[in-house]
Legacy VTK file of the C-alpha trace (Angstrom):
# vtk DataFile Version 3.0
C-alpha trace
ASCII
DATASET POLYDATA
POINTS 290 float
67.383 46.608 130.129
66.469 45.394 126.660
67.030 41.747 125.770
66.455 42.280 122.049
69.809 41.750 120.321
68.992 43.850 117.277
70.652 47.242 116.931
71.082 49.706 114.084
74.140 51.892 113.560
73.862 55.041 111.457
77.203 56.502 110.450
80.218 54.356 109.548
83.133 56.686 110.045
86.206 55.332 111.896
84.315 55.155 115.216
80.900 54.154 113.883
82.424 51.309 111.886
84.138 49.908 114.979
80.952 50.239 117.033
79.077 48.192 114.448
81.911 45.661 114.182
82.066 45.211 117.958
78.335 44.616 118.226
78.433 42.195 115.314
81.309 40.270 116.913
79.292 40.005 120.131
76.331 38.281 118.565
74.098 41.245 117.781
71.960 41.443 114.673
73.347 44.689 113.261
71.710 46.863 110.627
73.813 49.698 109.239
73.323 52.756 107.076
75.873 55.209 105.728
75.743 57.821 102.981
78.612 55.991 101.286
77.264 52.458 101.159
80.617 50.959 100.163
81.920 51.566 103.714
79.469 48.930 104.911
80.800 46.191 102.625
83.170 44.517 105.149
80.418 44.486 107.771
77.848 43.087 105.350
80.306 40.370 104.369
80.345 39.298 108.013
76.603 39.321 108.513
75.438 42.891 108.963
72.438 44.124 107.007
72.761 47.249 104.890
69.584 49.327 105.075
68.366 51.068 101.960
67.772 54.328 103.828
67.746 55.742 107.386
64.077 54.862 107.882
64.734 51.222 107.064
67.654 51.184 109.493
65.459 52.611 112.258
62.606 50.194 111.619
64.984 47.238 111.850
65.859 47.666 115.544
64.557 48.949 118.888
67.861 50.760 119.541
69.456 53.158 117.060
73.054 54.319 117.488
74.152 57.457 115.676
77.848 58.293 115.427
78.266 61.124 112.926
80.253 64.313 112.378
78.006 66.448 114.569
74.493 66.720 115.966
73.282 68.762 113.002
74.164 65.866 110.719
72.167 63.501 112.928
69.215 65.889 112.880
69.364 66.305 109.096
69.360 62.551 108.521
66.676 61.717 111.046
64.470 64.642 110.028
63.582 62.875 106.785
59.815 62.290 107.185
59.971 58.492 107.022
62.900 58.352 109.445
61.331 60.738 111.944
58.097 58.767 111.934
59.969 55.487 112.407
61.685 56.693 115.594
58.519 56.581 117.696
58.878 54.138 120.597
62.551 53.467 119.907
65.741 54.482 121.720
68.119 56.873 120.006
71.593 56.524 121.463
73.615 59.530 120.297
77.353 58.838 120.421
78.348 61.864 118.371
80.657 64.315 120.140
78.919 67.602 120.963
78.140 70.226 123.574
75.659 70.057 126.462
73.316 72.330 124.515
73.525 69.995 121.515
72.369 67.179 123.777
69.507 69.160 125.308
68.262 70.216 121.901
68.493 66.669 120.565
66.654 65.199 123.538
63.784 67.670 123.229
63.405 66.967 119.518
63.605 63.180 119.868
61.081 63.151 122.700
58.688 65.205 120.585
58.824 62.335 118.092
57.765 59.891 120.815
61.185 58.263 121.158
63.613 57.764 124.044
66.945 59.596 124.021
70.282 58.852 125.654
73.365 60.990 125.160
76.760 59.315 125.271
80.382 60.413 125.195
83.047 57.849 124.331
86.299 58.526 126.156
88.141 56.278 123.763
89.731 55.876 120.382
88.297 53.272 117.994
90.902 50.665 119.019
89.729 50.918 122.647
86.085 50.137 121.900
84.857 46.895 123.443
87.393 46.769 126.275
86.357 46.215 129.874
87.935 49.451 131.100
86.774 51.725 128.271
84.816 54.617 129.840
81.549 55.923 128.422
79.736 58.891 129.972
75.945 58.697 129.607
73.092 61.013 130.474
69.349 61.172 129.952
66.269 59.617 131.477
67.038 56.520 133.557
64.558 54.462 131.515
66.559 55.253 128.390
69.803 54.241 130.092
68.325 50.950 131.271
67.009 50.234 127.773
70.447 50.675 126.211
72.654 49.376 129.033
73.305 45.864 127.673
74.390 47.235 124.293
76.554 49.897 125.875
78.388 47.358 128.037
79.489 45.615 124.853
81.007 48.864 123.590
82.744 49.834 126.832
82.734 48.087 130.188
83.154 51.206 132.307
79.709 52.807 131.974
79.193 56.010 133.942
75.607 57.210 134.140
75.804 60.908 135.014
72.125 61.552 135.627
68.917 62.628 133.943
70.184 65.990 132.646
70.810 65.336 128.948
73.825 67.669 128.774
75.741 66.041 131.636
77.653 63.483 129.558
78.861 66.125 127.101
79.866 68.424 129.968
81.924 65.656 131.548
83.448 64.776 128.180
84.522 68.332 127.363
85.806 68.987 130.880
87.919 65.820 130.821
89.209 66.647 127.337
90.057 70.180 128.462
92.091 68.698 131.303
93.739 66.179 128.990
94.681 68.623 126.256
95.926 71.106 128.849
98.210 68.385 130.212
99.388 67.283 126.772
100.030 70.876 125.653
102.061 71.460 128.795
103.915 68.227 128.134
104.773 69.377 124.612
106.297 72.544 126.059
108.214 70.337 128.476
109.370 68.206 125.549
110.818 71.294 123.861
112.599 72.191 127.107
114.093 68.686 127.114
115.075 68.919 123.457
116.711 72.290 124.041
118.823 70.690 126.778
119.462 67.516 124.744
117.560 65.316 127.210
115.460 62.247 126.372
111.806 63.245 125.873
110.738 59.641 126.385
112.125 59.830 129.923
109.874 62.822 130.600
106.836 60.873 129.430
107.811 57.966 131.654
108.269 60.230 134.657
104.853 61.884 134.234
103.289 58.436 134.015
105.084 57.347 137.189
104.003 60.384 139.221
100.489 60.565 137.738
98.809 59.830 141.105
100.603 62.809 142.664
99.490 65.088 139.836
95.964 63.721 140.125
95.903 64.514 143.832
96.897 68.110 143.076
93.983 68.423 140.667
91.621 66.764 143.155
92.701 69.278 145.815
91.981 72.248 143.550
88.571 70.769 142.754
87.778 70.654 146.466
89.047 74.214 146.905
86.772 75.495 144.153
83.754 73.484 145.306
84.013 74.849 148.858
84.940 78.342 147.641
87.715 78.357 150.231
90.914 79.669 148.695
92.762 80.528 151.912
95.894 78.991 153.486
97.723 78.043 150.277
100.748 75.759 150.414
101.775 77.244 147.082
100.001 80.498 146.263
98.959 81.744 142.860
101.799 84.282 143.009
104.331 81.537 143.797
103.082 79.403 140.916
103.352 82.395 138.579
107.068 82.634 139.399
107.570 79.097 138.031
105.667 79.930 134.849
107.726 83.106 134.410
110.863 80.942 134.526
109.439 78.850 131.672
108.957 82.026 129.631
112.546 83.031 130.434
113.877 79.589 129.494
112.044 79.687 126.171
113.621 83.039 125.312
117.084 81.858 126.377
116.944 78.624 124.388
115.118 80.008 121.357
112.126 77.687 121.626
108.508 78.866 121.279
107.082 80.317 124.477
103.403 80.785 123.604
102.192 78.142 126.065
103.850 79.466 129.234
103.203 83.058 128.120
99.482 82.330 127.870
99.415 80.721 131.322
101.438 83.572 132.848
99.094 86.148 131.341
96.121 84.337 132.884
97.849 84.076 136.261
98.787 87.753 136.194
95.144 88.555 135.599
94.323 86.734 138.811
97.130 88.410 140.710
96.028 91.869 139.557
92.512 91.024 140.725
93.905 90.472 144.217
94.104 86.674 144.392
97.903 86.338 144.415
98.167 85.157 148.031
95.360 82.621 147.656
95.283 79.010 146.440
96.073 78.350 142.777
92.420 77.407 142.315
91.512 81.035 143.073
92.431 81.714 139.454
88.969 80.462 138.564
87.570 83.653 140.093
89.402 85.627 137.421
88.160 83.172 134.771
84.585 83.706 135.900
LINES 1 291
290 0 1 2 3 4 5 6 7 8 9 10 11 12 13 14 15 16 17 18 19 20 21 22 23 24 25 26 27 28 29 30 31 32 33 34 35 36 37 38 39 40 41 42 43 44 45 46 47 48 49 50 51 52 53 54 55 56 57 58 59 60 61 62 63 64 65 66 67 68 69 70 71 72 73 74 75 76 77 78 79 80 81 82 83 84 85 86 87 88 89 90 91 92 93 94 95 96 97 98 99 100 101 102 103 104 105 106 107 108 109 110 111 112 113 114 115 116 117 118 119 120 121 122 123 124 125 126 127 128 129 130 131 132 133 134 135 136 137 138 139 140 141 142 143 144 145 146 147 148 149 150 151 152 153 154 155 156 157 158 159 160 161 162 163 164 165 166 167 168 169 170 171 172 173 174 175 176 177 178 179 180 181 182 183 184 185 186 187 188 189 190 191 192 193 194 195 196 197 198 199 200 201 202 203 204 205 206 207 208 209 210 211 212 213 214 215 216 217 218 219 220 221 222 223 224 225 226 227 228 229 230 231 232 233 234 235 236 237 238 239 240 241 242 243 244 245 246 247 248 249 250 251 252 253 254 255 256 257 258 259 260 261 262 263 264 265 266 267 268 269 270 271 272 273 274 275 276 277 278 279 280 281 282 283 284 285 286 287 288 289
């Protein structure tokens, strides 16, 4: 774990700015660089140093945080000859959202330059940065994690090191987001059902929050089913679940609300049923998705 309290932040979008601000507020000597230098002005006014170029930002600190639009942008900036040369011996902490392959490609390139690489996924909005319960998925060589751990704990107290495989953090991030957006999309369909029946949508949100542990247990069960590849003895089979989704399609038609969400789910379930998985656990649908 590094004890040097100097860190450089490259990229001052909404998230990058807050990362730099949080580090600055926690006593770090922060050097920043951004294509639009004016974005750094509030940070500079409070003690941050604005680097003239990416190479200068890298040379200023042993740990470099990049938080940009995508991994290609990071690569384009750090591929400048002076910047690439400056990376040697330093830790690049990539907090840009990307795919597992993005992370693997970035790690290979950074290591070729003689630098350490750690991939991170922030499960947070900017306003959640710096809180004790803010989760951050991290993956890469353990030495890289240990080098950046103290800095990372300032940004989010719930650090989750997912192993040496560089793509692991991004895989966890995308899988969690898939689960989240699936839930939210389903909730939005539920909200339209409520609106069509003149019920309070806020009450639906409250109810889902109250029964969240029950819903989580259902998801946990399906995870175990898939991991063991044992789809037998369902309490509620795929075919039974499809009946409920079909009722949502029917309700949408009856009330005149959009039905694309339940129709998509029903189509996927019917694919599984036609493949012969109808009497198995709901998780058996993954066999059709494979």
